[in-house]
C-alpha positions as CSV (number, residue, x, y, z in Angstrom):
1,M,48.3,97.1,97.2
2,E,47.3,97.5,93.6
3,I,48.5,96.2,90.8
4,M,50.0,99.3,89.5
5,K,51.9,100.8,92.3
6,Y,52.9,97.5,92.9
7,M,54.9,97.1,89.9
8,E,56.1,100.2,90.2
9,T,57.4,99.9,93.6
10,E,59.2,96.4,93.0
11,N,60.1,97.3,89.9
12,I,58.5,94.9,87.7
13,D,58.3,94.6,84.1
14,A,55.7,92.3,82.9
15,I,52.3,90.9,84.6
16,I,51.0,87.4,82.9
17,P,47.6,87.3,84.5
18,G,44.6,85.0,83.9
19,E,41.9,87.4,84.5
20,I,42.3,91.3,84.5
21,I,39.9,92.7,86.9
22,E,41.4,96.2,87.3
23,W,40.7,97.8,84.5
24,T,43.3,100.4,84.4
25,I,46.3,98.7,84.8
26,L,46.1,98.1,80.7
27,S,46.0,101.8,80.7
28,Y,48.7,102.2,82.9
29,I,51.0,99.9,81.1
30,R,50.3,101.6,77.7
31,D,51.2,105.1,79.1
32,A,54.3,103.5,81.2
33,A,55.6,102.2,77.9
34,Y,54.9,105.7,76.0
35,M,56.7,107.4,78.8
36,G,60.0,105.0,78.2
37,K,59.6,102.2,80.5
38,H,60.0,99.0,80.0
39,K,56.0,97.9,81.3
40,A,54.1,94.9,79.4
41,C,51.1,92.8,79.9
42,F,51.0,89.4,78.4
43,N,47.3,88.5,78.4
44,I,46.7,84.7,78.1
45,G,43.2,84.6,78.5
46,H,41.2,82.9,81.5
47,F,39.7,79.9,79.1
48,N,43.6,79.1,77.9
49,M,44.7,79.1,81.2
50,E,42.6,76.3,82.7
51,E,42.7,74.0,80.0
52,L,46.0,72.0,81.7
53,G,44.3,72.1,85.3
54,M,41.3,70.6,83.6
55,K,43.0,68.0,81.9
56,Y,44.9,67.4,85.5
57,A,41.5,67.3,87.4
58,A,39.7,64.7,84.7
59,D,42.9,62.4,85.5
60,W,42.3,62.7,89.4
61,I,38.7,62.9,89.2
62,G,39.0,59.7,87.5
63,E,41.0,58.0,90.4
64,L,38.6,59.1,93.0
65,L,36.0,56.9,91.3
66,N,38.9,53.8,91.0
67,N,38.0,54.3,87.4
68,E,35.0,52.6,87.7
69,I,33.2,55.4,85.6
70,P,34.7,57.6,82.5
71,V,35.4,60.9,83.2
72,N,37.2,62.2,79.8
73,Y,38.8,65.7,79.5
74,I,37.5,67.4,76.3
75,P,39.7,70.7,74.8
76,T,38.0,73.5,74.7
77,E,40.3,75.2,72.0
78,D,40.8,78.7,71.4
79,G,37.1,80.3,70.7
80,W,38.9,83.4,69.0
81,T,40.1,83.3,64.9
82,F,43.2,85.8,64.5
83,L,43.6,87.2,61.1
């Protein structure tokens, strides 16, 4: 079932996607909000969403290698500047 139909039939007010593949979802949410429906999308972004997993992966890979080879986590931080 596509996201828009699922949000409507299951009465979902907000989504927190890692990535938005279905490009019409944001238009649906905007139009629903204009019509007085309580719909929202909190898009945290793909690159920020993976940070904690990559930090965990560095620790996990180090353990797999019995810490004989250094494995370091380097945060990418936010690639955008907001004014």
